[in-house]
KOLMI-970046 format. One line per field, with one value per residue (C-alpha): residue in one letter; residue number from 1; x, y, z. Coordinates in Angstrom, 3 decimals, padded with zeros to 6 digits. Layout:
<nodes>
residu c(a:...)
num c(NUM:...)
xx c(X:...)
yy c(Y:...)
zz c(Z:...)
</nodes>
This chain:
<nodes>
residu c(x:x:x:x:x:x:x:x:x:x:x:x:x:x:x:x:x:x:x:x:x:x:x:x:x:x:x:x:x:x:x:x:x:x:x:x:x:x:x:x:x:x:x:x:x:x:x:x:x:x:x:x:x:x:x:x:x:x:x:x:x:x:x:x:x:x:x:x:x:x:x:x:x:x:x:x:x:x:x:x:x:x:x:x:x:x:x:x:x:x:x:x:x:x:x:x:x:x:x:x:x:x:x:x:x:x:x:x:x:x:x:x:x:x:x:x:x:x:x:x:x:x:x:x:x:x:x:x:x:x:x:x:x:x:x:x:x:x:x:x:x:x:x:x:x:x:x:x:x:x:x:x:x:x:x:x:x:x:x:x:x:x:x:x:x:x:x:x:x:x:x:x:x:x:x:x:x:x:x:x:x:x:x:x:x:x:x:x:x:x:x:x:x:x:x:x:x:x:x:x:x:x:x:x:x:x:x:x:x:x:x:x:x:x:x:x:x:x:x:x:x:x:x:x:x:x:x:x:x:x:x:x:x:x:x:x:x:x:x:x:x:x:x:x:x:x:x:x:x:x:x:x:x:x:x:x:x:x:x:x:x:x:x:x:x:x:x:x:x:x:x:x:x:x:x:x:x:x:x:x:x:x:x:x:x:x:x:x:x:x:x:x:x:x:x:x:x:x:x:x:x:x:x:x:x:x:x:x:x:x:x:x:x:x:x:x:x:x:x:x:x:x:x:x:x:x:x:x:x:x:x:x:x:x:x:x:x:x:x:x:x:x:x:x:x:x:x:x:x:x:x:x:x:x:x:x:x:x)
num c(1:2:3:4:5:6:7:8:9:10:11:12:13:14:15:16:17:18:19:20:21:22:23:24:25:26:27:28:29:30:31:32:33:34:35:36:37:38:39:40:41:42:43:44:45:46:47:48:49:50:51:52:53:54:55:56:57:58:59:60:61:62:63:64:65:66:67:68:69:70:71:72:73:74:75:76:77:78:79:80:81:82:83:84:85:86:87:88:89:90:91:92:93:94:95:96:97:98:99:100:101:102:103:104:105:106:107:108:109:110:111:112:113:114:115:116:117:118:119:120:121:122:123:124:125:126:127:128:129:130:131:132:133:134:135:136:137:138:139:140:141:142:143:144:145:146:147:148:149:150:151:152:153:154:155:156:157:158:159:160:161:162:163:164:165:166:167:168:169:170:171:172:173:174:175:176:177:178:179:180:181:182:183:184:185:186:187:188:189:190:191:192:193:194:195:196:197:198:199:200:201:202:203:204:205:206:207:208:209:210:211:212:213:214:215:216:217:218:219:220:221:222:223:224:225:226:227:228:229:230:231:232:233:234:235:236:237:238:239:240:241:242:243:244:245:246:247:248:249:250:251:252:253:254:255:256:257:258:259:260:261:262:263:264:265:266:267:268:269:270:271:272:273:274:275:276:277:278:279:280:281:282:283:284:285:286:287:288:289:290:291:292:293:294:295:296:297:298:299:300:301:302:303:304:305:306:307:308:309:310:311:312:313:314:315:316:317:318:319:320:321:322:323:324:325:326:327:328:329:330:331:332:333:334:335:336:337:338:339:340:341:342:343:344:345:346:347:348:349:350:351:352:353:354:355:356:357:358)
xx c(099.859:099.169:101.004:103.801:104.052:103.945:106.893:108.810:108.663:109.618:113.022:113.055:112.731:115.751:113.861:115.196:113.426:110.718:108.734:105.257:103.268:100.368:100.393:098.457:096.065:095.396:094.992:097.686:096.509:096.304:100.212:100.494:103.896:106.574:109.503:111.820:112.726:115.426:115.879:112.279:109.331:106.813:103.914:102.783:098.799:097.628:093.851:093.816:089.687:089.279:086.498:087.070:086.335:085.289:087.434:085.401:085.984:089.490:089.398:087.979:090.498:093.329:091.730:091.354:095.013:096.090:094.471:096.016:099.559:099.194:098.109:100.947:103.567:104.685:105.908:104.914:102.181:103.171:099.285:099.372:096.152:096.320:093.651:094.238:094.638:094.840:097.481:094.266:093.243:096.629:097.063:093.742:095.007:098.265:095.732:094.391:097.650:096.848:100.533:102.218:104.432:102.763:103.671:100.976:101.897:099.077:099.105:100.938:103.748:103.864:103.792:106.839:108.736:107.960:108.937:112.275:114.581:114.968:111.576:111.262:111.201:108.401:106.699:106.898:106.127:102.709:101.956:103.062:104.523:107.557:110.924:112.162:115.657:116.518:114.607:116.365:120.081:118.933:117.667:120.602:122.843:120.631:120.918:124.599:124.544:122.535:124.249:127.719:125.936:125.099:128.720:130.258:127.407:127.975:131.374:131.543:128.932:130.985:134.265:132.390:130.570:134.834:136.017:133.810:133.894:137.783:137.916:135.799:137.788:141.036:139.716:138.274:141.700:143.519:140.850:141.606:145.291:145.199:143.275:145.622:148.869:149.920:150.715:154.735:154.083:156.741:159.438:157.756:160.422:159.704:158.027:156.466:153.462:150.667:150.479:147.923:146.813:147.342:145.005:141.066:139.865:142.423:140.144:136.496:134.292:130.116:130.389:132.356:129.745:126.966:128.624:129.258:125.545:124.824:127.227:125.532:121.754:122.360:120.734:118.079:114.626:115.731:114.136:116.504:115.460:117.160:120.443:123.177:121.088:120.662:117.178:114.295:111.932:112.266:112.849:112.223:114.361:112.393:112.498:111.114:109.728:107.172:106.748:105.180:108.502:111.266:114.922:116.434:114.967:117.825:117.895:115.596:116.392:117.318:120.163:121.471:123.719:125.182:125.978:127.409:130.167:131.140:131.636:133.461:135.288:135.688:137.177:139.638:140.867:141.431:143.234:146.676:146.802:145.700:148.233:150.972:148.300:148.205:145.815:143.126:143.111:142.587:139.857:138.138:138.256:136.834:133.842:132.957:133.361:130.895:128.349:128.332:127.444:124.552:123.379:122.964:121.309:122.019:120.014:116.632:117.800:121.271:122.760:124.036:125.544:127.130:128.719:129.918:131.804:133.731:134.545:135.774:138.006:139.228:140.616:142.503:143.997:145.181:145.741:146.205:143.213:139.235:136.275:134.795:131.205:131.171:130.791:127.186:126.139:124.945:122.178:121.756:125.247:125.254:122.258:123.240:126.654:125.175:122.732:125.577:127.075:124.013:124.534:128.203:129.753:131.793:133.645:131.304:131.337:134.884:135.342:132.727:134.925:138.436:136.741:136.203:139.479:141.121)
yy c(114.140:117.243:116.243:114.564:118.085:120.163:117.908:118.589:122.416:122.113:120.477:123.615:125.688:123.837:122.653:119.383:115.539:116.063:113.128:112.510:110.674:109.109:110.280:107.814:107.452:106.834:108.373:110.231:111.340:115.158:115.694:115.300:116.295:116.368:118.264:120.337:123.964:125.369:122.629:122.782:120.097:121.468:120.154:120.520:120.640:120.552:121.576:121.163:120.922:120.403:123.361:126.790:126.857:130.300:131.708:130.571:126.903:127.589:129.100:126.266:123.901:125.652:125.774:122.200:121.553:123.859:121.554:118.599:120.307:120.703:116.984:116.348:118.354:120.520:124.061:125.198:125.156:125.431:125.523:124.895:125.782:126.318:129.099:133.044:134.784:138.505:140.066:140.737:136.855:135.335:137.953:136.640:132.827:133.753:135.241:131.945:129.657:129.639:130.568:128.202:129.509:129.714:129.755:130.132:128.666:129.955:129.945:132.432:131.912:128.010:129.377:132.106:128.925:126.418:129.008:129.185:127.135:124.699:124.420:123.152:119.656:119.401:121.710:119.457:116.035:117.465:119.981:118.665:122.004:121.184:122.943:125.110:124.767:127.814:126.644:123.196:124.953:127.047:123.900:121.992:124.927:125.191:121.687:121.613:124.363:122.922:119.346:121.675:123.549:120.456:118.795:121.544:122.032:118.104:118.492:121.416:119.566:116.866:118.359:120.518:116.863:115.203:118.076:117.542:114.236:114.235:116.527:114.688:111.152:113.196:114.288:111.318:109.570:111.648:110.823:107.003:107.877:109.474:106.826:103.922:105.376:103.308:105.713:104.977:106.460:109.221:106.328:104.707:105.006:106.000:103.140:101.323:103.151:100.202:100.055:102.290:104.116:107.610:106.148:107.415:104.161:102.290:103.507:103.358:103.558:103.145:107.381:108.046:106.314:107.672:110.979:110.321:109.952:113.494:115.396:113.766:114.053:118.166:119.232:116.358:116.351:113.793:114.633:115.367:112.902:110.128:111.945:110.100:107.448:103.804:102.964:101.814:100.328:097.499:098.592:096.584:097.103:096.372:096.068:098.977:100.710:097.659:096.238:092.878:092.299:092.559:091.491:091.925:092.456:093.768:092.832:093.566:096.988:095.442:093.604:097.117:098.132:094.653:094.393:097.633:096.687:093.554:095.199:098.163:095.106:093.066:095.873:097.583:094.120:093.205:096.790:096.044:093.033:095.221:097.970:095.514:093.626:093.425:095.916:093.167:091.826:095.282:096.210:092.939:094.277:097.463:095.556:093.843:096.778:098.478:095.459:094.479:098.128:097.725:094.467:096.023:098.949:100.590:104.146:104.808:106.759:107.850:104.761:104.391:108.115:106.390:103.386:105.196:107.833:104.918:102.900:106.227:107.172:103.613:103.564:106.778:105.345:102.174:102.871:106.552:107.054:107.855:106.100:108.563:108.954:106.497:103.390:103.834:106.425:103.387:101.651:098.645:097.505:098.904:096.935:094.523:094.203:094.462:091.624:089.331:089.995:088.974:085.936:085.656:086.739:089.798:090.269:092.311:095.244:094.721:095.121:098.220:099.469:098.812:100.771:104.096:104.212:107.635)
zz c(078.609:080.138:083.126:081.097:079.565:082.567:084.007:080.962:081.789:085.120:083.557:080.943:084.328:086.040:089.235:090.423:091.188:088.996:089.729:088.096:090.131:087.599:084.307:082.681:084.944:088.522:091.864:092.885:096.533:095.257:093.859:090.320:090.164:092.810:092.558:094.302:093.937:096.286:097.951:099.074:098.372:095.979:093.988:090.846:089.936:086.246:085.136:081.209:080.485:076.692:076.972:078.138:081.809:083.895:085.883:089.375:087.720:087.722:091.337:092.656:091.435:092.028:096.277:095.905:094.682:097.551:099.917:098.568:098.297:102.331:102.835:101.077:103.048:100.256:100.837:097.489:094.202:090.824:089.204:085.169:083.554:079.568:079.745:079.743:082.509:083.519:085.989:088.032:088.102:088.581:091.813:092.796:092.743:094.603:097.362:097.554:098.278:101.977:103.167:100.279:097.613:094.530:090.947:087.949:084.629:082.604:078.729:077.593:080.447:078.960:075.398:076.398:077.414:074.811:071.958:073.491:071.695:074.642:074.577:070.750:071.274:074.128:071.575:068.917:070.947:072.636:070.192:066.859:066.008:063.945:063.691:060.630:059.915:061.878:064.929:064.387:064.616:067.745:069.496:069.030:070.214:073.423:074.028:073.772:075.997:078.461:078.287:078.885:082.179:083.653:083.593:084.711:087.451:088.599:088.246:090.682:093.332:093.282:093.909:096.834:098.452:097.293:099.689:102.444:102.928:102.506:105.543:107.626:106.644:107.334:110.801:111.989:110.648:113.422:115.928:115.272:115.142:118.691:120.298:118.993:120.182:123.256:126.666:125.549:121.624:122.280:122.268:118.963:115.924:112.537:110.753:113.795:113.150:111.782:108.024:106.457:109.357:107.837:104.704:105.335:104.608:106.799:109.336:108.013:111.145:111.245:112.902:109.689:107.310:108.969:108.382:104.884:104.629:106.306:103.655:100.331:101.600:102.378:099.275:098.952:100.522:102.919:106.164:108.731:111.070:108.722:107.971:109.328:111.039:109.900:108.849:111.224:108.810:106.324:102.739:099.616:096.226:093.471:089.543:087.830:091.313:091.231:094.727:093.319:091.768:094.408:093.461:096.720:100.390:102.561:106.217:109.179:110.400:113.573:112.224:110.415:113.469:113.593:110.280:109.313:112.411:110.830:107.375:108.622:110.665:107.349:105.461:108.120:108.903:104.748:104.199:105.361:102.885:100.458:100.203:098.603:096.374:092.920:091.295:090.006:093.830:094.951:092.346:093.414:096.992:096.134:093.987:097.076:099.233:097.153:096.910:100.662:101.477:099.347:100.217:103.753:102.488:105.833:105.181:103.617:100.817:099.396:099.845:096.304:096.754:099.883:098.447:095.572:098.001:099.955:097.172:095.376:098.543:098.790:095.471:096.010:099.101:097.841:094.121:094.125:091.574:091.615:090.332:087.644:087.278:084.466:086.896:087.546:084.479:082.477:084.441:082.641:082.918:086.734:087.772:085.841:087.578:090.823:090.231:089.040:092.700:094.141:092.576:093.751:090.687:091.386:088.046:086.282:088.973:089.418:085.577:085.474:088.356:086.683:083.243:085.303:087.276:086.309)
</nodes>
């Protein structure tokens, strides 16, 4: 429970990608909680002894956790301890961080966070402290503020990413157009340009997809060596993160390049026929565009994000509509639609896309 409480505090502190390893017990390899601070990998360690320890015990635990963080390639450590620490004791711990960035969450610091309206929920869940009426009002006001702020932050990030992707696709389209023109292009009359060549996804390429992956992983913890590059390892997509229960085994890494070339050719060959097609036909094609990409699973991570960017751009090109975030917000519906597509039934995914068009 101490690890869950600490993870909750990290969420309140607005850190990202908070990932408790084994809060219910089990070997975690010296990393209680992994999270991101300013796009860097940090690791949290928890020390909540049932009886009051000596400061020497706390130092020993801290030094051991520092070694664990270094062994797991963390850039910083957040140390949670349910004990009072003087300023000099905190500074002494910080001096033992061995070059790591460090944050010390001692009992008074945690108390201050949990006594803030945003922390009332955690305080109730883990400490059993009920909220007075005025605290309930403050809690829900803070909750509403947080939800609004996150929506605005997500919209701003999406628009920034969208602008970068649009620029890449536009430049790639111009490059393809210049390469496609014959030597006698000066004599080409208006209307002779190949249908749809001006639209970004009309000339979708393997290179463009790799650039999109670089963009969507810009603020993620993806290793630089993996950004914009197809995976070189076998991966398993498993239910509930349990590798003993795979529900999809993507192709081997040796097949990825060939399959991605076939994927791009399939789409660019199909594209001209979609420009004058019925809306329902286009939506079915968008569903296949999305699903086929995920079946190949060409990158180690961020495949879902790349697939959503591609299908969103295709919807803009062909329908002059965007696909809202609602397409994948309900994970149960989204993954259920993907599983149906795995079985050959594309209709649930097409319906999900149709419902999220804006």
